[in-house]
A tleap script that builds the chain and sets N, CA, C and O, in Angstrom:
source leaprc.protein.ff14SB
mol = sequence {
  NLEU ILE LEU ARG ARG SER ASP HIE VAL GLU
  LEU ARG GLU VAL PRO ALA GLY ASP PHE ALA
  LEU LEU SER ALA ILE ALA GLN SER ARG ARG
  MET GLU THR ALA VAL GLU GLU ALA LEU ARG
  PHE ASP LEU SER PHE ASP LEU THR ALA ALA
  LEU ASN ARG LEU VAL GLN ILE GLY ALA LEU
  THR GLY TRP ASN LEU PRO ARG PRO CVAL
}
set mol.1.N position { 117.460 198.553 54.168 }
set mol.1.CA position { 116.999 199.131 55.412 }
set mol.1.C position { 117.415 198.194 56.532 }
set mol.1.O position { 117.198 196.985 56.445 }
set mol.2.N position { 118.005 198.736 57.573 }
set mol.2.CA position { 118.396 197.950 58.733 }
set mol.2.C position { 117.413 198.250 59.861 }
set mol.2.O position { 117.220 199.404 60.242 }
set mol.3.N position { 116.804 197.208 60.380 }
set mol.3.CA position { 115.841 197.337 61.473 }
set mol.3.C position { 116.407 196.669 62.714 }
set mol.3.O position { 116.771 195.494 62.673 }
set mol.4.N position { 116.484 197.394 63.803 }
set mol.4.CA position { 116.964 196.811 65.053 }
set mol.4.C position { 115.757 196.378 65.870 }
set mol.4.O position { 114.908 197.193 66.235 }
set mol.5.N position { 115.697 195.098 66.147 }
set mol.5.CA position { 114.629 194.521 66.964 }
set mol.5.C position { 115.175 194.323 68.370 }
set mol.5.O position { 116.359 194.553 68.613 }
set mol.6.N position { 114.330 193.903 69.288 }
set mol.6.CA position { 114.787 193.711 70.667 }
set mol.6.C position { 115.827 192.606 70.785 }
set mol.6.O position { 116.700 192.674 71.650 }
set mol.7.N position { 115.751 191.594 69.935 }
set mol.7.CA position { 116.662 190.461 70.061 }
set mol.7.C position { 117.504 190.166 68.819 }
set mol.7.O position { 118.285 189.215 68.815 }
set mol.8.N position { 117.353 190.963 67.781 }
set mol.8.CA position { 118.138 190.746 66.566 }
set mol.8.C position { 118.065 191.970 65.654 }
set mol.8.O position { 117.329 192.923 65.912 }
set mol.9.N position { 118.838 191.910 64.602 }
set mol.9.CA position { 118.859 192.969 63.595 }
set mol.9.C position { 118.411 192.359 62.273 }
set mol.9.O position { 118.805 191.246 61.922 }
set mol.10.N position { 117.583 193.102 61.545 }
set mol.10.CA position { 117.107 192.630 60.242 }
set mol.10.C position { 117.603 193.558 59.148 }
set mol.10.O position { 117.678 194.774 59.325 }
set mol.11.N position { 117.930 192.976 58.042 }
set mol.11.CA position { 118.264 193.725 56.846 }
set mol.11.C position { 117.129 193.484 55.863 }
set mol.11.O position { 116.874 192.346 55.471 }
set mol.12.N position { 116.453 194.546 55.468 }
set mol.12.CA position { 115.304 194.430 54.565 }
set mol.12.C position { 115.553 195.229 53.303 }
set mol.12.O position { 116.051 196.353 53.348 }
set mol.13.N position { 115.201 194.637 52.184 }
set mol.13.CA position { 115.231 195.377 50.926 }
set mol.13.C position { 113.881 196.055 50.773 }
set mol.13.O position { 112.839 195.402 50.828 }
set mol.14.N position { 113.903 197.364 50.582 }
set mol.14.CA position { 112.670 198.125 50.376 }
set mol.14.C position { 112.831 198.940 49.098 }
set mol.14.O position { 113.953 199.228 48.682 }
set mol.15.N position { 111.722 199.310 48.479 }
set mol.15.CA position { 111.814 200.145 47.284 }
set mol.15.C position { 112.540 201.461 47.586 }
set mol.15.O position { 112.477 201.976 48.703 }
set mol.16.N position { 113.215 201.985 46.590 }
set mol.16.CA position { 113.994 203.215 46.762 }
set mol.16.C position { 113.133 204.370 47.273 }
set mol.16.O position { 113.582 205.165 48.098 }
set mol.17.N position { 111.911 204.459 46.786 }
set mol.17.CA position { 111.023 205.527 47.239 }
set mol.17.C position { 110.688 205.416 48.721 }
set mol.17.O position { 110.622 206.422 49.428 }
set mol.18.N position { 110.479 204.193 49.185 }
set mol.18.CA position { 110.193 203.962 50.605 }
set mol.18.C position { 111.380 204.407 51.456 }
set mol.18.O position { 111.214 205.071 52.479 }
set mol.19.N position { 112.587 204.025 51.012 }
set mol.19.CA position { 113.786 204.389 51.763 }
set mol.19.C position { 113.971 205.904 51.784 }
set mol.19.O position { 114.320 206.471 52.819 }
set mol.20.N position { 113.739 206.556 50.655 }
set mol.20.CA position { 113.861 208.014 50.600 }
set mol.20.C position { 112.843 208.679 51.518 }
set mol.20.O position { 113.156 209.664 52.187 }
set mol.21.N position { 111.627 208.143 51.551 }
set mol.21.CA position { 110.595 208.674 52.436 }
set mol.21.C position { 111.042 208.553 53.890 }
set mol.21.O position { 110.975 209.525 54.642 }
set mol.22.N position { 111.494 207.370 54.289 }
set mol.22.CA position { 111.952 207.162 55.672 }
set mol.22.C position { 113.134 208.061 56.015 }
set mol.22.O position { 113.198 208.613 57.114 }
set mol.23.N position { 114.049 208.206 55.098 }
set mol.23.CA position { 115.212 209.063 55.341 }
set mol.23.C position { 114.788 210.506 55.592 }
set mol.23.O position { 115.303 211.162 56.497 }
set mol.24.N position { 113.859 210.990 54.796 }
set mol.24.CA position { 113.378 212.360 54.971 }
set mol.24.C position { 112.622 212.514 56.293 }
set mol.24.O position { 112.780 213.519 56.986 }
set mol.25.N position { 111.811 211.528 56.638 }
set mol.25.CA position { 111.076 211.567 57.902 }
set mol.25.C position { 112.064 211.563 59.073 }
set mol.25.O position { 111.879 212.290 60.049 }
set mol.26.N position { 113.107 210.744 58.972 }
set mol.26.CA position { 114.118 210.671 60.033 }
set mol.26.C position { 114.834 212.004 60.214 }
set mol.26.O position { 115.365 212.286 61.289 }
set mol.27.N position { 114.849 212.818 59.174 }
set mol.27.CA position { 115.470 214.138 59.236 }
set mol.27.C position { 114.460 215.219 59.613 }
set mol.27.O position { 114.733 216.411 59.475 }
set mol.28.N position { 113.286 214.788 60.092 }
set mol.28.CA position { 112.212 215.693 60.548 }
set mol.28.C position { 111.694 216.610 59.452 }
set mol.28.O position { 111.278 217.739 59.715 }
set mol.29.N position { 111.724 216.115 58.229 }
set mol.29.CA position { 111.169 216.912 57.127 }
set mol.29.C position { 109.652 216.755 57.090 }
set mol.29.O position { 109.102 215.755 57.552 }
set mol.30.N position { 109.002 217.748 56.540 }
set mol.30.CA position { 107.548 217.694 56.396 }
set mol.30.C position { 107.173 216.551 55.458 }
set mol.30.O position { 107.959 216.166 54.592 }
set mol.31.N position { 105.980 216.018 55.633 }
set mol.31.CA position { 105.541 214.885 54.804 }
set mol.31.C position { 105.556 215.264 53.327 }
set mol.31.O position { 105.945 214.451 52.488 }
set mol.32.N position { 105.148 216.460 53.002 }
set mol.32.CA position { 105.155 216.905 51.606 }
set mol.32.C position { 106.570 216.813 51.020 }
set mol.32.O position { 106.746 216.348 49.894 }
set mol.33.N position { 107.558 217.249 51.771 }
set mol.33.CA position { 108.941 217.194 51.326 }
set mol.33.C position { 109.419 215.752 51.230 }
set mol.33.O position { 110.144 215.396 50.301 }
set mol.34.N position { 109.013 214.914 52.193 }
set mol.34.CA position { 109.402 213.509 52.189 }
set mol.34.C position { 108.859 212.804 50.942 }
set mol.34.O position { 109.556 211.993 50.333 }
set mol.35.N position { 107.632 213.108 50.569 }
set mol.35.CA position { 107.040 212.506 49.373 }
set mol.35.C position { 107.766 213.000 48.120 }
set mol.35.O position { 108.002 212.222 47.195 }
set mol.36.N position { 108.118 214.275 48.086 }
set mol.36.CA position { 108.880 214.794 46.942 }
set mol.36.C position { 110.216 214.068 46.808 }
set mol.36.O position { 110.650 213.752 45.700 }
set mol.37.N position { 110.863 213.806 47.941 }
set mol.37.CA position { 112.121 213.049 47.921 }
set mol.37.C position { 111.896 211.647 47.358 }
set mol.37.O position { 112.674 211.171 46.531 }
set mol.38.N position { 110.838 210.996 47.807 }
set mol.38.CA position { 110.523 209.644 47.334 }
set mol.38.C position { 110.277 209.640 45.827 }
set mol.38.O position { 110.719 208.733 45.121 }
set mol.39.N position { 109.579 210.647 45.348 }
set mol.39.CA position { 109.280 210.728 43.918 }
set mol.39.C position { 110.530 210.959 43.071 }
set mol.39.O position { 110.549 210.613 41.889 }
set mol.40.N position { 111.557 211.532 43.658 }
set mol.40.CA position { 112.817 211.699 42.923 }
set mol.40.C position { 113.455 210.348 42.610 }
set mol.40.O position { 114.149 210.197 41.605 }
set mol.41.N position { 113.214 209.371 43.477 }
set mol.41.CA position { 113.790 208.042 43.290 }
set mol.41.C position { 112.851 207.087 42.570 }
set mol.41.O position { 113.294 206.106 41.974 }
set mol.42.N position { 111.548 207.375 42.626 }
set mol.42.CA position { 110.556 206.478 42.028 }
set mol.42.C position { 109.362 207.308 41.568 }
set mol.42.O position { 108.540 207.731 42.380 }
set mol.43.N position { 109.273 207.538 40.251 }
set mol.43.CA position { 108.193 208.381 39.713 }
set mol.43.C position { 106.810 207.786 39.928 }
set mol.43.O position { 105.812 208.504 39.874 }
set mol.44.N position { 106.742 206.479 40.171 }
set mol.44.CA position { 105.437 205.846 40.414 }
set mol.44.C position { 105.195 205.624 41.910 }
set mol.44.O position { 104.359 204.802 42.285 }
set mol.45.N position { 105.924 206.357 42.770 }
set mol.45.CA position { 105.810 206.203 44.222 }
set mol.45.C position { 104.352 206.367 44.657 }
set mol.45.O position { 103.663 207.297 44.239 }
set mol.46.N position { 103.905 205.446 45.501 }
set mol.46.CA position { 102.539 205.441 46.026 }
set mol.46.C position { 102.642 205.557 47.547 }
set mol.46.O position { 103.046 204.609 48.220 }
set mol.47.N position { 102.278 206.714 48.082 }
set mol.47.CA position { 102.415 206.978 49.512 }
set mol.47.C position { 101.621 205.987 50.353 }
set mol.47.O position { 102.133 205.477 51.349 }
set mol.48.N position { 100.389 205.708 49.970 }
set mol.48.CA position { 99.554 204.784 50.747 }
set mol.48.C position { 100.195 203.401 50.815 }
set mol.48.O position { 100.263 202.797 51.886 }
set mol.49.N position { 100.662 202.903 49.677 }
set mol.49.CA position { 101.297 201.583 49.638 }
set mol.49.C position { 102.591 201.583 50.449 }
set mol.49.O position { 102.875 200.624 51.167 }
set mol.50.N position { 103.370 202.651 50.337 }
set mol.50.CA position { 104.632 202.732 51.068 }
set mol.50.C position { 104.389 202.747 52.577 }
set mol.50.O position { 105.054 202.028 53.323 }
set mol.51.N position { 103.444 203.561 53.022 }
set mol.51.CA position { 103.148 203.616 54.456 }
set mol.51.C position { 102.675 202.260 54.955 }
set mol.51.O position { 103.058 201.829 56.043 }
set mol.52.N position { 101.854 201.591 54.175 }
set mol.52.CA position { 101.378 200.256 54.547 }
set mol.52.C position { 102.549 199.279 54.699 }
set mol.52.O position { 102.625 198.543 55.683 }
set mol.53.N position { 103.460 199.278 53.721 }
set mol.53.CA position { 104.625 198.383 53.786 }
set mol.53.C position { 105.500 198.694 55.003 }
set mol.53.O position { 105.929 197.786 55.715 }
set mol.54.N position { 105.756 199.973 55.232 }
set mol.54.CA position { 106.657 200.367 56.307 }
set mol.54.C position { 106.069 200.097 57.687 }
set mol.54.O position { 106.800 199.755 58.617 }
set mol.55.N position { 104.770 200.248 57.825 }
set mol.55.CA position { 104.115 199.913 59.093 }
set mol.55.C position { 104.144 198.403 59.302 }
set mol.55.O position { 104.419 197.935 60.407 }
set mol.56.N position { 103.861 197.640 58.250 }
set mol.56.CA position { 103.832 196.180 58.365 }
set mol.56.C position { 105.171 195.590 58.789 }
set mol.56.O position { 105.196 194.615 59.539 }
set mol.57.N position { 106.282 196.157 58.329 }
set mol.57.CA position { 107.579 195.606 58.716 }
set mol.57.C position { 108.116 196.247 59.995 }
set mol.57.O position { 109.193 195.884 60.468 }
set mol.58.N position { 107.374 197.190 60.549 }
set mol.58.CA position { 107.774 197.816 61.804 }
set mol.58.C position { 108.806 198.914 61.653 }
set mol.58.O position { 109.439 199.303 62.634 }
set mol.59.N position { 108.989 199.424 60.435 }
set mol.59.CA position { 109.943 200.510 60.207 }
set mol.59.C position { 109.342 201.860 60.563 }
set mol.59.O position { 110.069 202.814 60.841 }
set mol.60.N position { 108.054 201.938 60.556 }
set mol.60.CA position { 107.335 203.158 60.912 }
set mol.60.C position { 106.305 202.747 61.957 }
set mol.60.O position { 105.355 202.023 61.658 }
set mol.61.N position { 106.502 203.211 63.173 }
set mol.61.CA position { 105.670 202.725 64.270 }
set mol.61.C position { 104.756 203.777 64.874 }
set mol.61.O position { 103.855 203.436 65.640 }
set mol.62.N position { 104.958 205.016 64.558 }
set mol.62.CA position { 104.089 206.051 65.108 }
set mol.62.C position { 104.464 207.406 64.549 }
set mol.62.O position { 105.534 207.587 63.969 }
set mol.63.N position { 103.576 208.337 64.732 }
set mol.63.CA position { 103.828 209.685 64.259 }
set mol.63.C position { 102.978 210.665 65.051 }
set mol.63.O position { 102.015 210.291 65.719 }
set mol.64.N position { 103.357 211.909 64.956 }
set mol.64.CA position { 102.627 212.985 65.629 }
set mol.64.C position { 102.285 214.066 64.621 }
set mol.64.O position { 103.072 214.363 63.722 }
set mol.65.N position { 101.138 214.635 64.773 }
set mol.65.CA position { 100.746 215.764 63.930 }
set mol.65.C position { 101.039 217.038 64.716 }
set mol.65.O position { 100.758 217.109 65.912 }
set mol.66.N position { 101.603 218.042 64.049 }
set mol.66.CA position { 101.860 219.293 64.762 }
set mol.66.C position { 100.556 219.939 65.188 }
set mol.66.O position { 99.541 219.844 64.499 }
set mol.67.N position { 100.603 220.584 66.311 }
set mol.67.CA position { 99.415 221.300 66.798 }
set mol.67.C position { 99.262 222.609 66.045 }
set mol.67.O position { 100.250 223.294 65.781 }
set mol.68.N position { 98.036 222.960 65.699 }
set mol.68.CA position { 97.811 224.243 65.013 }
set mol.68.C position { 98.259 225.408 65.898 }
set mol.68.O position { 98.121 225.371 67.121 }
set mol.69.N position { 98.788 226.421 65.260 }
set mol.69.CA position { 99.261 227.604 66.000 }
set mol.69.C position { 98.144 228.568 66.199 }
set mol.69.O position { 98.341 229.624 66.800 }
savepdb mol mol.pdb
quit
């Protein structure tokens, strides 16, 4: 995973499931679909742990919930 910071670029190794989750989110896929993608790469994927890791390294900084129709 490549993270661009204000003053430098970081290269981070993340679990395959985490990367698949981020990739799906970046493509505006629903969370359910993103988790399914992650599980394809890691059958023991843990969403709570992945979100915690990604927030801690600054790879996931915010999100929005769709408004009910």
